[in-house]
PDB file of N, CA, C and O in Angstrom, chain B, residues numbered from 101:
ATOM      1  N   UNK B 101     -17.707  14.373  28.432  1.00  0.00           N
ATOM      2  CA  UNK B 101     -18.216  14.963  27.218  1.00  0.00           C
ATOM      3  C   UNK B 101     -17.111  15.156  26.194  1.00  0.00           C
ATOM      4  O   UNK B 101     -17.308  14.892  25.008  1.00  0.00           O
ATOM      5  N   UNK B 102     -15.943  15.616  26.645  1.00  0.00           N
ATOM      6  CA  UNK B 102     -14.836  15.860  25.717  1.00  0.00           C
ATOM      7  C   UNK B 102     -14.309  14.569  25.121  1.00  0.00           C
ATOM      8  O   UNK B 102     -13.940  14.528  23.947  1.00  0.00           O
ATOM      9  N   UNK B 103     -14.271  13.511  25.925  1.00  0.00           N
ATOM     10  CA  UNK B 103     -13.772  12.243  25.423  1.00  0.00           C
ATOM     11  C   UNK B 103     -14.618  11.728  24.272  1.00  0.00           C
ATOM     12  O   UNK B 103     -14.084  11.164  23.317  1.00  0.00           O
ATOM     13  N   UNK B 104     -15.904  11.908  24.345  1.00  0.00           N
ATOM     14  CA  UNK B 104     -16.788  11.474  23.273  1.00  0.00           C
ATOM     15  C   UNK B 104     -16.491  12.237  21.989  1.00  0.00           C
ATOM     16  O   UNK B 104     -16.473  11.650  20.907  1.00  0.00           O
ATOM     17  N   UNK B 105     -16.260  13.533  22.104  1.00  0.00           N
ATOM     18  CA  UNK B 105     -15.947  14.334  20.919  1.00  0.00           C
ATOM     19  C   UNK B 105     -14.608  13.925  20.321  1.00  0.00           C
ATOM     20  O   UNK B 105     -14.460  13.885  19.100  1.00  0.00           O
ATOM     21  N   UNK B 106     -13.640  13.624  21.168  1.00  0.00           N
ATOM     22  CA  UNK B 106     -12.327  13.199  20.671  1.00  0.00           C
ATOM     23  C   UNK B 106     -12.434  11.840  19.997  1.00  0.00           C
ATOM     24  O   UNK B 106     -11.825  11.614  18.952  1.00  0.00           O
ATOM     25  N   UNK B 107     -13.194  10.948  20.580  1.00  0.00           N
ATOM     26  CA  UNK B 107     -13.371   9.621  19.975  1.00  0.00           C
ATOM     27  C   UNK B 107     -14.060   9.726  18.625  1.00  0.00           C
ATOM     28  O   UNK B 107     -13.678   9.041  17.676  1.00  0.00           O
ATOM     29  N   UNK B 108     -15.065  10.571  18.533  1.00  0.00           N
ATOM     30  CA  UNK B 108     -15.755  10.747  17.252  1.00  0.00           C
ATOM     31  C   UNK B 108     -14.820  11.327  16.208  1.00  0.00           C
ATOM     32  O   UNK B 108     -14.858  10.923  15.045  1.00  0.00           O
ATOM     33  N   UNK B 109     -13.988  12.264  16.609  1.00  0.00           N
ATOM     34  CA  UNK B 109     -13.034  12.866  15.693  1.00  0.00           C
ATOM     35  C   UNK B 109     -12.034  11.834  15.194  1.00  0.00           C
ATOM     36  O   UNK B 109     -11.739  11.774  14.000  1.00  0.00           O
ATOM     37  N   UNK B 110     -11.516  11.026  16.102  1.00  0.00           N
ATOM     38  CA  UNK B 110     -10.568   9.978  15.713  1.00  0.00           C
ATOM     39  C   UNK B 110     -11.238   8.940  14.838  1.00  0.00           C
ATOM     40  O   UNK B 110     -10.641   8.453  13.878  1.00  0.00           O
ATOM     41  N   UNK B 111     -12.465   8.603  15.160  1.00  0.00           N
ATOM     42  CA  UNK B 111     -13.203   7.626  14.369  1.00  0.00           C
ATOM     43  C   UNK B 111     -13.442   8.145  12.956  1.00  0.00           C
ATOM     44  O   UNK B 111     -13.312   7.399  11.985  1.00  0.00           O
ATOM     45  N   UNK B 112     -13.789   9.420  12.842  1.00  0.00           N
ATOM     46  CA  UNK B 112     -14.022  10.010  11.524  1.00  0.00           C
ATOM     47  C   UNK B 112     -12.719  10.063  10.724  1.00  0.00           C
ATOM     48  O   UNK B 112     -12.724   9.816   9.518  1.00  0.00           O
ATOM     49  N   UNK B 113     -11.606  10.384  11.387  1.00  0.00           N
ATOM     50  CA  UNK B 113     -10.311  10.396  10.708  1.00  0.00           C
ATOM     51  C   UNK B 113      -9.951   9.006  10.209  1.00  0.00           C
ATOM     52  O   UNK B 113      -9.490   8.843   9.079  1.00  0.00           O
ATOM     53  N   UNK B 114     -10.161   8.010  11.051  1.00  0.00           N
ATOM     54  CA  UNK B 114      -9.861   6.634  10.672  1.00  0.00           C
ATOM     55  C   UNK B 114     -10.763   6.188   9.524  1.00  0.00           C
ATOM     56  O   UNK B 114     -10.304   5.510   8.604  1.00  0.00           O
ATOM     57  N   UNK B 115     -12.035   6.560   9.571  1.00  0.00           N
ATOM     58  CA  UNK B 115     -12.962   6.219   8.491  1.00  0.00           C
ATOM     59  C   UNK B 115     -12.550   6.890   7.190  1.00  0.00           C
ATOM     60  O   UNK B 115     -12.608   6.272   6.127  1.00  0.00           O
ATOM     61  N   UNK B 116     -12.139   8.140   7.266  1.00  0.00           N
ATOM     62  CA  UNK B 116     -11.717   8.853   6.057  1.00  0.00           C
ATOM     63  C   UNK B 116     -10.459   8.227   5.465  1.00  0.00           C
ATOM     64  O   UNK B 116     -10.343   8.112   4.245  1.00  0.00           O
ATOM     65  N   UNK B 117      -9.520   7.822   6.312  1.00  0.00           N
ATOM     66  CA  UNK B 117      -8.313   7.159   5.822  1.00  0.00           C
ATOM     67  C   UNK B 117      -8.661   5.815   5.186  1.00  0.00           C
ATOM     68  O   UNK B 117      -8.105   5.453   4.150  1.00  0.00           O
ATOM     69  N   UNK B 118      -9.570   5.087   5.799  1.00  0.00           N
ATOM     70  CA  UNK B 118     -10.011   3.806   5.246  1.00  0.00           C
ATOM     71  C   UNK B 118     -10.708   3.972   3.906  1.00  0.00           C
ATOM     72  O   UNK B 118     -10.527   3.162   2.997  1.00  0.00           O
ATOM     73  N   UNK B 119     -11.504   5.022   3.793  1.00  0.00           N
ATOM     74  CA  UNK B 119     -12.177   5.275   2.513  1.00  0.00           C
ATOM     75  C   UNK B 119     -11.181   5.635   1.425  1.00  0.00           C
ATOM     76  O   UNK B 119     -11.370   5.259   0.268  1.00  0.00           O
ATOM     77  N   UNK B 120     -10.126   6.356   1.774  1.00  0.00           N
ATOM     78  CA  UNK B 120      -9.102   6.714   0.793  1.00  0.00           C
ATOM     79  C   UNK B 120      -8.393   5.470   0.275  1.00  0.00           C
ATOM     80  O   UNK B 120      -8.164   5.332  -0.927  1.00  0.00           O
ATOM     81  N   UNK B 121      -8.049   4.576   1.176  1.00  0.00           N
ATOM     82  CA  UNK B 121      -7.376   3.334   0.779  1.00  0.00           C
ATOM     83  C   UNK B 121      -8.321   2.463  -0.043  1.00  0.00           C
ATOM     84  O   UNK B 121      -7.914   1.889  -1.053  1.00  0.00           O
ATOM     85  N   UNK B 122      -9.564   2.363   0.379  1.00  0.00           N
ATOM     86  CA  UNK B 122     -10.544   1.563  -0.361  1.00  0.00           C
ATOM     87  C   UNK B 122     -10.772   2.129  -1.758  1.00  0.00           C
ATOM     88  O   UNK B 122     -10.903   1.367  -2.716  1.00  0.00           O
ATOM     89  N   UNK B 123     -10.822   3.441  -1.889  1.00  0.00           N
ATOM     90  CA  UNK B 123     -10.999   4.062  -3.203  1.00  0.00           C
ATOM     91  C   UNK B 123      -9.829   3.726  -4.116  1.00  0.00           C
ATOM     92  O   UNK B 123     -10.022   3.425  -5.294  1.00  0.00           O
ATOM     93  N   UNK B 124      -8.615   3.775  -3.575  1.00  0.00           N
ATOM     94  CA  UNK B 124      -7.434   3.443  -4.362  1.00  0.00           C
ATOM     95  C   UNK B 124      -7.471   1.987  -4.822  1.00  0.00           C
ATOM     96  O   UNK B 124      -7.228   1.698  -5.993  1.00  0.00           O
ATOM     97  N   UNK B 125      -7.774   1.075  -3.907  1.00  0.00           N
ATOM     98  CA  UNK B 125      -7.795  -0.352  -4.238  1.00  0.00           C
ATOM     99  C   UNK B 125      -8.911  -0.662  -5.238  1.00  0.00           C
ATOM    100  O   UNK B 125      -8.688  -1.391  -6.204  1.00  0.00           O
ATOM    101  N   UNK B 126     -10.092  -0.121  -5.016  1.00  0.00           N
ATOM    102  CA  UNK B 126     -11.211  -0.385  -5.926  1.00  0.00           C
ATOM    103  C   UNK B 126     -10.977   0.239  -7.295  1.00  0.00           C
ATOM    104  O   UNK B 126     -11.344  -0.352  -8.311  1.00  0.00           O
ATOM    105  N   UNK B 127     -10.375   1.417  -7.340  1.00  0.00           N
ATOM    106  CA  UNK B 127     -10.058   2.038  -8.618  1.00  0.00           C
ATOM    107  C   UNK B 127      -9.039   1.234  -9.390  1.00  0.00           C
ATOM    108  O   UNK B 127      -9.158   1.080 -10.606  1.00  0.00           O
ATOM    109  N   UNK B 128      -8.042   0.720  -8.702  1.00  0.00           N
ATOM    110  CA  UNK B 128      -7.017  -0.097  -9.343  1.00  0.00           C
ATOM    111  C   UNK B 128      -7.607  -1.418  -9.825  1.00  0.00           C
ATOM    112  O   UNK B 128      -7.328  -1.857 -10.941  1.00  0.00           O
ATOM    113  N   UNK B 129      -8.406  -2.037  -9.000  1.00  0.00           N
ATOM    114  CA  UNK B 129      -9.050  -3.294  -9.366  1.00  0.00           C
ATOM    115  C   UNK B 129     -10.052  -3.082 -10.506  1.00  0.00           C
ATOM    116  O   UNK B 129     -10.226  -3.957 -11.355  1.00  0.00           O
ATOM    117  N   UNK B 130     -10.697  -1.936 -10.521  1.00  0.00           N
ATOM    118  CA  UNK B 130     -11.682  -1.636 -11.558  1.00  0.00           C
ATOM    119  C   UNK B 130     -11.089  -1.520 -12.948  1.00  0.00           C
ATOM    120  O   UNK B 130     -11.807  -1.674 -13.936  1.00  0.00           O
ATOM    121  N   UNK B 131      -9.794  -1.253 -13.045  1.00  0.00           N
ATOM    122  CA  UNK B 131      -9.169  -1.220 -14.368  1.00  0.00           C
ATOM    123  C   UNK B 131      -9.130  -2.601 -14.998  1.00  0.00           C
ATOM    124  O   UNK B 131      -9.033  -2.730 -16.219  1.00  0.00           O
ATOM    125  N   UNK B 132      -9.207  -3.634 -14.169  1.00  0.00           N
ATOM    126  CA  UNK B 132      -9.131  -4.998 -14.673  1.00  0.00           C
ATOM    127  C   UNK B 132     -10.491  -5.661 -14.800  1.00  0.00           C
ATOM    128  O   UNK B 132     -10.771  -6.305 -15.812  1.00  0.00           O
ATOM    129  N   UNK B 133     -11.335  -5.516 -13.801  1.00  0.00           N
ATOM    130  CA  UNK B 133     -12.639  -6.181 -13.803  1.00  0.00           C
ATOM    131  C   UNK B 133     -13.715  -5.245 -13.272  1.00  0.00           C
ATOM    132  O   UNK B 133     -13.442  -4.381 -12.438  1.00  0.00           O
ATOM    133  N   UNK B 134     -14.913  -5.420 -13.750  1.00  0.00           N
ATOM    134  CA  UNK B 134     -16.112  -4.734 -13.244  1.00  0.00           C
ATOM    135  C   UNK B 134     -15.953  -3.222 -13.123  1.00  0.00           C
ATOM    136  O   UNK B 134     -16.333  -2.634 -12.110  1.00  0.00           O
ATOM    137  N   UNK B 135     -15.396  -2.597 -14.149  1.00  0.00           N
ATOM    138  CA  UNK B 135     -15.161  -1.154 -14.065  1.00  0.00           C
ATOM    139  C   UNK B 135     -16.452  -0.346 -14.042  1.00  0.00           C
ATOM    140  O   UNK B 135     -16.453   0.792 -13.573  1.00  0.00           O
ATOM    141  N   UNK B 136     -17.542  -0.905 -14.532  1.00  0.00           N
ATOM    142  CA  UNK B 136     -18.812  -0.186 -14.509  1.00  0.00           C
ATOM    143  C   UNK B 136     -19.346  -0.045 -13.079  1.00  0.00           C
ATOM    144  O   UNK B 136     -20.124   0.865 -12.795  1.00  0.00           O
ATOM    145  N   UNK B 137     -18.931  -0.938 -12.184  1.00  0.00           N
ATOM    146  CA  UNK B 137     -19.373  -0.893 -10.795  1.00  0.00           C
ATOM    147  C   UNK B 137     -18.309  -0.261  -9.895  1.00  0.00           C
ATOM    148  O   UNK B 137     -18.609   0.612  -9.080  1.00  0.00           O
ATOM    149  N   UNK B 138     -17.067  -0.712 -10.053  1.00  0.00           N
ATOM    150  CA  UNK B 138     -16.006  -0.286  -9.147  1.00  0.00           C
ATOM    151  C   UNK B 138     -15.541   1.144  -9.395  1.00  0.00           C
ATOM    152  O   UNK B 138     -15.099   1.813  -8.461  1.00  0.00           O
ATOM    153  N   UNK B 139     -15.631   1.627 -10.625  1.00  0.00           N
ATOM    154  CA  UNK B 139     -15.229   2.998 -10.932  1.00  0.00           C
ATOM    155  C   UNK B 139     -16.035   4.040 -10.174  1.00  0.00           C
ATOM    156  O   UNK B 139     -15.457   4.884  -9.490  1.00  0.00           O
ATOM    157  N   UNK B 140     -17.367   4.000 -10.281  1.00  0.00           N
ATOM    158  CA  UNK B 140     -18.176   4.972  -9.531  1.00  0.00           C
ATOM    159  C   UNK B 140     -18.032   4.838  -8.013  1.00  0.00           C
ATOM    160  O   UNK B 140     -18.062   5.840  -7.298  1.00  0.00           O
ATOM    161  N   UNK B 141     -17.875   3.604  -7.518  1.00  0.00           N
ATOM    162  CA  UNK B 141     -17.687   3.429  -6.079  1.00  0.00           C
ATOM    163  C   UNK B 141     -16.376   4.081  -5.640  1.00  0.00           C
ATOM    164  O   UNK B 141     -16.324   4.731  -4.596  1.00  0.00           O
ATOM    165  N   UNK B 142     -15.320   3.910  -6.434  1.00  0.00           N
ATOM    166  CA  UNK B 142     -14.033   4.531  -6.112  1.00  0.00           C
ATOM    167  C   UNK B 142     -14.146   6.053  -6.113  1.00  0.00           C
ATOM    168  O   UNK B 142     -13.560   6.720  -5.261  1.00  0.00           O
ATOM    169  N   UNK B 143     -14.888   6.595  -7.055  1.00  0.00           N
ATOM    170  CA  UNK B 143     -15.060   8.046  -7.137  1.00  0.00           C
ATOM    171  C   UNK B 143     -15.796   8.573  -5.896  1.00  0.00           C
ATOM    172  O   UNK B 143     -15.408   9.591  -5.323  1.00  0.00           O
ATOM    173  N   UNK B 144     -16.844   7.882  -5.497  1.00  0.00           N
ATOM    174  CA  UNK B 144     -17.624   8.314  -4.328  1.00  0.00           C
ATOM    175  C   UNK B 144     -16.795   8.211  -3.054  1.00  0.00           C
ATOM    176  O   UNK B 144     -16.795   9.135  -2.240  1.00  0.00           O
ATOM    177  N   UNK B 145     -16.094   7.103  -2.872  1.00  0.00           N
ATOM    178  CA  UNK B 145     -15.285   6.938  -1.665  1.00  0.00           C
ATOM    179  C   UNK B 145     -14.154   7.955  -1.605  1.00  0.00           C
ATOM    180  O   UNK B 145     -13.868   8.499  -0.538  1.00  0.00           O
ATOM    181  N   UNK B 146     -13.511   8.215  -2.731  1.00  0.00           N
ATOM    182  CA  UNK B 146     -12.432   9.205  -2.756  1.00  0.00           C
ATOM    183  C   UNK B 146     -12.973  10.603  -2.448  1.00  0.00           C
ATOM    184  O   UNK B 146     -12.351  11.369  -1.711  1.00  0.00           O
ATOM    185  N   UNK B 147     -14.120  10.923  -3.009  1.00  0.00           N
ATOM    186  CA  UNK B 147     -14.710  12.243  -2.757  1.00  0.00           C
ATOM    187  C   UNK B 147     -15.088  12.412  -1.285  1.00  0.00           C
ATOM    188  O   UNK B 147     -14.855  13.469  -0.698  1.00  0.00           O
ATOM    189  N   UNK B 148     -15.668  11.373  -0.694  1.00  0.00           N
ATOM    190  CA  UNK B 148     -16.041  11.445   0.719  1.00  0.00           C
ATOM    191  C   UNK B 148     -14.808  11.555   1.615  1.00  0.00           C
ATOM    192  O   UNK B 148     -14.809  12.305   2.591  1.00  0.00           O
ATOM    193  N   UNK B 149     -13.763  10.806   1.280  1.00  0.00           N
ATOM    194  CA  UNK B 149     -12.561  10.886   2.116  1.00  0.00           C
ATOM    195  C   UNK B 149     -11.906  12.258   2.006  1.00  0.00           C
ATOM    196  O   UNK B 149     -11.364  12.760   2.991  1.00  0.00           O
ATOM    197  N   UNK B 150     -11.947  12.868   0.838  1.00  0.00           N
ATOM    198  CA  UNK B 150     -11.419  14.228   0.702  1.00  0.00           C
ATOM    199  C   UNK B 150     -12.299  15.234   1.439  1.00  0.00           C
ATOM    200  O   UNK B 150     -11.800  16.211   1.997  1.00  0.00           O
ATOM    201  N   UNK B 151     -13.607  14.992   1.439  1.00  0.00           N
ATOM    202  CA  UNK B 151     -14.536  15.860   2.151  1.00  0.00           C
ATOM    203  C   UNK B 151     -14.289  15.802   3.660  1.00  0.00           C
ATOM    204  O   UNK B 151     -14.384  16.819   4.348  1.00  0.00           O
ATOM    205  N   UNK B 152     -13.972  14.610   4.171  1.00  0.00           N
ATOM    206  CA  UNK B 152     -13.703  14.433   5.600  1.00  0.00           C
ATOM    207  C   UNK B 152     -12.251  14.729   5.954  1.00  0.00           C
ATOM    208  O   UNK B 152     -11.822  14.462   7.076  1.00  0.00           O
ATOM    209  N   UNK B 153     -11.495  15.275   5.012  1.00  0.00           N
ATOM    210  CA  UNK B 153     -10.104  15.705   5.228  1.00  0.00           C
ATOM    211  C   UNK B 153      -9.207  14.578   5.721  1.00  0.00           C
ATOM    212  O   UNK B 153      -8.672  14.621   6.829  1.00  0.00           O
ATOM    213  N   UNK B 154      -9.060  13.572   4.870  1.00  0.00           N
ATOM    214  CA  UNK B 154      -8.210  12.445   5.193  1.00  0.00           C
ATOM    215  C   UNK B 154      -6.741  12.860   5.267  1.00  0.00           C
ATOM    216  O   UNK B 154      -6.321  13.831   4.639  1.00  0.00           O
ATOM    217  N   UNK B 155      -5.982  12.108   6.039  1.00  0.00           N
ATOM    218  CA  UNK B 155      -4.544  12.345   6.082  1.00  0.00           C
ATOM    219  C   UNK B 155      -3.871  11.717   4.868  1.00  0.00           C
ATOM    220  O   UNK B 155      -2.734  12.064   4.549  1.00  0.00           O
ATOM    221  N   UNK B 156      -4.543  10.811   4.193  1.00  0.00           N
ATOM    222  CA  UNK B 156      -4.012  10.140   3.005  1.00  0.00           C
ATOM    223  C   UNK B 156      -4.574  10.804   1.750  1.00  0.00           C
ATOM    224  O   UNK B 156      -5.221  10.158   0.926  1.00  0.00           O
ATOM    225  N   UNK B 157      -4.322  12.066   1.627  1.00  0.00           N
ATOM    226  CA  UNK B 157      -4.864  12.854   0.521  1.00  0.00           C
ATOM    227  C   UNK B 157      -4.363  12.358  -0.839  1.00  0.00           C
ATOM    228  O   UNK B 157      -5.129  12.308  -1.801  1.00  0.00           O
ATOM    229  N   UNK B 158      -3.101  12.000  -0.917  1.00  0.00           N
ATOM    230  CA  UNK B 158      -2.541  11.494  -2.176  1.00  0.00           C
ATOM    231  C   UNK B 158      -3.204  10.207  -2.612  1.00  0.00           C
ATOM    232  O   UNK B 158      -3.488  10.015  -3.794  1.00  0.00           O
ATOM    233  N   UNK B 159      -3.450   9.323  -1.659  1.00  0.00           N
ATOM    234  CA  UNK B 159      -4.098   8.056  -1.990  1.00  0.00           C
ATOM    235  C   UNK B 159      -5.549   8.295  -2.418  1.00  0.00           C
ATOM    236  O   UNK B 159      -6.051   7.605  -3.305  1.00  0.00           O
ATOM    237  N   UNK B 160      -6.215   9.251  -1.803  1.00  0.00           N
ATOM    238  CA  UNK B 160      -7.585   9.578  -2.191  1.00  0.00           C
ATOM    239  C   UNK B 160      -7.622  10.168  -3.604  1.00  0.00           C
ATOM    240  O   UNK B 160      -8.515   9.860  -4.393  1.00  0.00           O
ATOM    241  N   UNK B 161      -6.643  11.016  -3.910  1.00  0.00           N
ATOM    242  CA  UNK B 161      -6.580  11.593  -5.258  1.00  0.00           C
ATOM    243  C   UNK B 161      -6.299  10.511  -6.300  1.00  0.00           C
ATOM    244  O   UNK B 161      -6.864  10.539  -7.393  1.00  0.00           O
ATOM    245  N   UNK B 162      -5.431   9.563  -5.966  1.00  0.00           N
ATOM    246  CA  UNK B 162      -5.175   8.451  -6.875  1.00  0.00           C
ATOM    247  C   UNK B 162      -6.433   7.603  -7.061  1.00  0.00           C
ATOM    248  O   UNK B 162      -6.727   7.161  -8.172  1.00  0.00           O
ATOM    249  N   UNK B 163      -7.170   7.375  -5.982  1.00  0.00           N
ATOM    250  CA  UNK B 163      -8.425   6.631  -6.088  1.00  0.00           C
ATOM    251  C   UNK B 163      -9.428   7.344  -6.973  1.00  0.00           C
ATOM    252  O   UNK B 163     -10.138   6.713  -7.757  1.00  0.00           O
ATOM    253  N   UNK B 164      -9.484   8.665  -6.844  1.00  0.00           N
ATOM    254  CA  UNK B 164     -10.377   9.453  -7.693  1.00  0.00           C
ATOM    255  C   UNK B 164      -9.951   9.371  -9.158  1.00  0.00           C
ATOM    256  O   UNK B 164     -10.788   9.186 -10.041  1.00  0.00           O
ATOM    257  N   UNK B 165      -8.663   9.507  -9.411  1.00  0.00           N
ATOM    258  CA  UNK B 165      -8.160   9.433 -10.783  1.00  0.00           C
ATOM    259  C   UNK B 165      -8.363   8.041 -11.377  1.00  0.00           C
ATOM    260  O   UNK B 165      -8.719   7.911 -12.548  1.00  0.00           O
ATOM    261  N   UNK B 166      -8.140   7.006 -10.578  1.00  0.00           N
ATOM    262  CA  UNK B 166      -8.347   5.651 -11.082  1.00  0.00           C
ATOM    263  C   UNK B 166      -9.825   5.353 -11.325  1.00  0.00           C
ATOM    264  O   UNK B 166     -10.164   4.637 -12.268  1.00  0.00           O
ATOM    265  N   UNK B 167     -10.701   5.891 -10.491  1.00  0.00           N
ATOM    266  CA  UNK B 167     -12.134   5.718 -10.722  1.00  0.00           C
ATOM    267  C   UNK B 167     -12.577   6.376 -12.010  1.00  0.00           C
ATOM    268  O   UNK B 167     -13.384   5.815 -12.752  1.00  0.00           O
ATOM    269  N   UNK B 168     -12.057   7.561 -12.284  1.00  0.00           N
ATOM    270  CA  UNK B 168     -12.366   8.232 -13.553  1.00  0.00           C
ATOM    271  C   UNK B 168     -11.761   7.450 -14.715  1.00  0.00           C
ATOM    272  O   UNK B 168     -12.382   7.314 -15.770  1.00  0.00           O
ATOM    273  N   UNK B 169     -10.546   6.935 -14.518  1.00  0.00           N
ATOM    274  CA  UNK B 169      -9.905   6.137 -15.569  1.00  0.00           C
ATOM    275  C   UNK B 169     -10.707   4.870 -15.859  1.00  0.00           C
ATOM    276  O   UNK B 169     -10.778   4.433 -17.007  1.00  0.00           O
ATOM    277  N   UNK B 170     -11.307   4.280 -14.833  1.00  0.00           N
ATOM    278  CA  UNK B 170     -12.169   3.113 -15.043  1.00  0.00           C
ATOM    279  C   UNK B 170     -13.303   3.438 -16.009  1.00  0.00           C
ATOM    280  O   UNK B 170     -13.604   2.668 -16.921  1.00  0.00           O
ATOM    281  N   UNK B 171     -13.921   4.586 -15.790  1.00  0.00           N
ATOM    282  CA  UNK B 171     -15.042   4.969 -16.651  1.00  0.00           C
ATOM    283  C   UNK B 171     -14.578   5.342 -18.055  1.00  0.00           C
ATOM    284  O   UNK B 171     -15.294   5.103 -19.027  1.00  0.00           O
ATOM    285  N   UNK B 172     -13.388   5.924 -18.169  1.00  0.00           N
ATOM    286  CA  UNK B 172     -12.837   6.254 -19.491  1.00  0.00           C
ATOM    287  C   UNK B 172     -12.522   4.974 -20.258  1.00  0.00           C
ATOM    288  O   UNK B 172     -12.811   4.875 -21.451  1.00  0.00           O
ATOM    289  N   UNK B 173     -11.928   3.991 -19.573  1.00  0.00           N
ATOM    290  CA  UNK B 173     -11.641   2.702 -20.209  1.00  0.00           C
ATOM    291  C   UNK B 173     -12.942   2.038 -20.638  1.00  0.00           C
ATOM    292  O   UNK B 173     -13.028   1.489 -21.737  1.00  0.00           O
ATOM    293  N   UNK B 174     -13.943   2.087 -19.786  1.00  0.00           N
ATOM    294  CA  UNK B 174     -15.243   1.503 -20.127  1.00  0.00           C
ATOM    295  C   UNK B 174     -15.838   2.177 -21.353  1.00  0.00           C
ATOM    296  O   UNK B 174     -16.341   1.498 -22.249  1.00  0.00           O
ATOM    297  N   UNK B 175     -15.788   3.499 -21.405  1.00  0.00           N
ATOM    298  CA  UNK B 175     -16.336   4.225 -22.551  1.00  0.00           C
ATOM    299  C   UNK B 175     -15.557   3.897 -23.826  1.00  0.00           C
ATOM    300  O   UNK B 175     -16.153   3.704 -24.886  1.00  0.00           O
ATOM    301  N   UNK B 176     -14.236   3.834 -23.726  1.00  0.00           N
ATOM    302  CA  UNK B 176     -13.429   3.497 -24.901  1.00  0.00           C
ATOM    303  C   UNK B 176     -13.708   2.101 -25.413  1.00  0.00           C
ATOM    304  O   UNK B 176     -13.821   1.887 -26.620  1.00  0.00           O
ATOM    305  N   UNK B 177     -13.819   1.152 -24.503  1.00  0.00           N
ATOM    306  CA  UNK B 177     -14.115  -0.215 -24.924  1.00  0.00           C
ATOM    307  C   UNK B 177     -15.535  -0.349 -25.452  1.00  0.00           C
ATOM    308  O   UNK B 177     -15.777  -1.111 -26.387  1.00  0.00           O
ATOM    309  N   UNK B 178     -16.464   0.372 -24.871  1.00  0.00           N
ATOM    310  CA  UNK B 178     -17.839   0.328 -25.354  1.00  0.00           C
ATOM    311  C   UNK B 178     -17.940   0.913 -26.755  1.00  0.00           C
ATOM    312  O   UNK B 178     -18.719   0.424 -27.574  1.00  0.00           O
ATOM    313  N   UNK B 179     -17.169   1.945 -27.039  1.00  0.00           N
ATOM    314  CA  UNK B 179     -17.193   2.525 -28.382  1.00  0.00           C
ATOM    315  C   UNK B 179     -16.488   1.630 -29.385  1.00  0.00           C
ATOM    316  O   UNK B 179     -16.880   1.576 -30.550  1.00  0.00           O
ATOM    317  N   UNK B 180     -15.465   0.937 -28.951  1.00  0.00           N
ATOM    318  CA  UNK B 180     -14.722   0.068 -29.864  1.00  0.00           C
ATOM    319  C   UNK B 180     -15.489  -1.217 -30.168  1.00  0.00           C
ATOM    320  O   UNK B 180     -15.512  -1.662 -31.316  1.00  0.00           O
ATOM    321  N   UNK B 181     -16.114  -1.817 -29.158  1.00  0.00           N
ATOM    322  CA  UNK B 181     -16.798  -3.099 -29.325  1.00  0.00           C
ATOM    323  C   UNK B 181     -18.316  -2.973 -29.419  1.00  0.00           C
ATOM    324  O   UNK B 181     -18.999  -3.954 -29.712  1.00  0.00           O
ATOM    325  N   UNK B 182     -18.846  -1.789 -29.175  1.00  0.00           N
ATOM    326  CA  UNK B 182     -20.297  -1.556 -29.139  1.00  0.00           C
ATOM    327  C   UNK B 182     -20.973  -2.432 -28.088  1.00  0.00           C
ATOM    328  O   UNK B 182     -22.084  -2.917 -28.299  1.00  0.00           O
ATOM    329  N   UNK B 183     -20.307  -2.631 -26.970  1.00  0.00           N
ATOM    330  CA  UNK B 183     -20.850  -3.398 -25.863  1.00  0.00           C
ATOM    331  C   UNK B 183     -20.262  -2.881 -24.562  1.00  0.00           C
ATOM    332  O   UNK B 183     -19.233  -2.205 -24.571  1.00  0.00           O
ATOM    333  N   UNK B 184     -20.903  -3.193 -23.447  1.00  0.00           N
ATOM    334  CA  UNK B 184     -20.416  -2.735 -22.159  1.00  0.00           C
ATOM    335  C   UNK B 184     -19.497  -3.792 -21.544  1.00  0.00           C
ATOM    336  O   UNK B 184     -18.687  -3.459 -20.680  1.00  0.00           O
ATOM    337  N   UNK B 185     -19.598  -5.032 -21.956  1.00  0.00           N
ATOM    338  CA  UNK B 185     -18.755  -6.079 -21.403  1.00  0.00           C
ATOM    339  C   UNK B 185     -17.511  -6.265 -22.274  1.00  0.00           C
ATOM    340  O   UNK B 185     -17.525  -6.004 -23.477  1.00  0.00           O
ATOM    341  N   UNK B 186     -16.447  -6.720 -21.636  1.00  0.00           N
ATOM    342  CA  UNK B 186     -15.216  -6.960 -22.371  1.00  0.00           C
ATOM    343  C   UNK B 186     -14.437  -8.078 -21.709  1.00  0.00           C
ATOM    344  O   UNK B 186     -14.638  -8.381 -20.533  1.00  0.00           O
ATOM    345  N   UNK B 187     -13.558  -8.680 -22.464  1.00  0.00           N
ATOM    346  CA  UNK B 187     -12.727  -9.748 -21.938  1.00  0.00           C
ATOM    347  C   UNK B 187     -11.366  -9.737 -22.610  1.00  0.00           C
ATOM    348  O   UNK B 187     -11.166  -9.051 -23.612  1.00  0.00           O
ATOM    349  N   UNK B 188     -10.436 -10.493 -22.059  1.00  0.00           N
ATOM    350  CA  UNK B 188      -9.103 -10.529 -22.600  1.00  0.00           C
ATOM    351  C   UNK B 188      -8.972 -11.542 -23.738  1.00  0.00           C
ATOM    352  O   UNK B 188      -8.025 -11.467 -24.521  1.00  0.00           O
ATOM    353  N   UNK B 189      -9.895 -12.474 -23.838  1.00  0.00           N
ATOM    354  CA  UNK B 189      -9.837 -13.503 -24.880  1.00  0.00           C
ATOM    355  C   UNK B 189     -10.261 -12.957 -26.244  1.00  0.00           C
ATOM    356  O   UNK B 189     -10.882 -11.898 -26.335  1.00  0.00           O
ATOM    357  N   UNK B 190      -9.923 -13.678 -27.278  1.00  0.00           N
ATOM    358  CA  UNK B 190     -10.233 -13.229 -28.638  1.00  0.00           C
ATOM    359  C   UNK B 190     -11.594 -13.607 -29.011  1.00  0.00           C
ATOM    360  O   UNK B 190     -12.034 -13.314 -30.122  1.00  0.00           O
TER     361      UNK B 190
END
């Protein structure tokens, strides 16, 4: 019985660490492409990893900040171009 509880605890810790890393990567990637999709996903994953008390708290916080930054960039570009899509070309 105890082994099952320990395995679940380790599995949850590993999942929380994975979510923190995924939030960071998706938030960083969202600054370049698909920020309307990747930003909210990064925010949700970072929040869940913080809720599950990840050992990678700094990475989760960065993922949360980058997810919010994705949405801020999207809002700024939408106000400047009056569109939700954007590109690097002229």
